[in-house]
Each structure stands twice: as C-alpha cells, then as structure tokens.
Residue, then its C-alpha position, 0 to 999 in steps of 0.5 A: m374767889t380772891n387769893k391770898p395776898t403775898l409779900k413783894r421780895d424784890l424791894d429796892a433798899l435804895a428808895g427805903l434808906a432815903a425815905l428813912a433819911l428824909f424822915v430823919v431830918m425832917g425830924a430833928v428840924f421839927v423838933g428842934a425849931t424853937f416859935g416865938q411868943p404867940e401873938g393875939f389880936e386886939a379885942g373887938i377887931s373883926i379878923t373876917a373884916g380885915i380879910g374881906y376888905s383885902m379881897f377887894n382891895i380897900t384901904g383906910e381908917f376903917v379896915p381893923v386888920e392887914g389881912e395881906g397875910l391872913l388872905a393868902a391862908f383863906l386862898i390856899i385852903a379856899l383852893v385846897l377845899d374846892a381841888a378835894l371836893e372836886g375829886s370826891i365828886m369824880l370819885a362818887r361818879r366813878d362807884r356809880d358807874s362801876e356799881q351800875t356796869t357790874s348790876r348789868e353784868r349780873q342781869n346779863g349773866g356776864n355776856d355783856 
C-alpha cells in the first residue's frame, strides 16, 4: 500500500532566493548578449576532413579547414555521449538486477 505524498514544510528560504537570483542574473546575461553576423564556410569545403586532419595533426596545403576549434567541440561531444552511454548501461543493469531480486522474492514468498 502506498502513502500519500506530503509536502516538506521546513524549507530553506536562502537556497531558494539564491537560485532565483542566479536565474535573474543568467537571464539578464542571455537577453543582453549580442552576436556578430554568422559566417559560413566556402562552398565545396569538407569540414569533416578538417577535423580528421586536425586529429592526426596533419598540416599542409590540402587541409580544407583549420579544425582546431572544431576539434575541441567534437571531442567534448564525444566525451559527453560516452558518459551518457555508460550511465545508461549502469542504469539498465541496476534495473535488471532489481527485477531479478523482486521476482526471486515473489517466488520465495519474501523469505529470502
């Protein structure tokens, strides 16, 4: 049987005010930010090749785009996706283990 949820009455007002102040400051920064005109790459340039050449530190005339800035973003995205994959595997294993434990408890009548 489940119980009704109860509201926590002893809240810390200072933490709430700090969060609200941070929200206001970040909102003001984002609303007031200005960006320059967007610039694209020349037609027919391979950005993927530029990232690949940067990863292997290949320089020369055949490098279509200097990919050092793109390489940092590429590696950060790769690390974040890897962490998400590892986390999902960990959660899936934990769910599977808890389901097996629950089914064993049902079979044993809770005497395990």
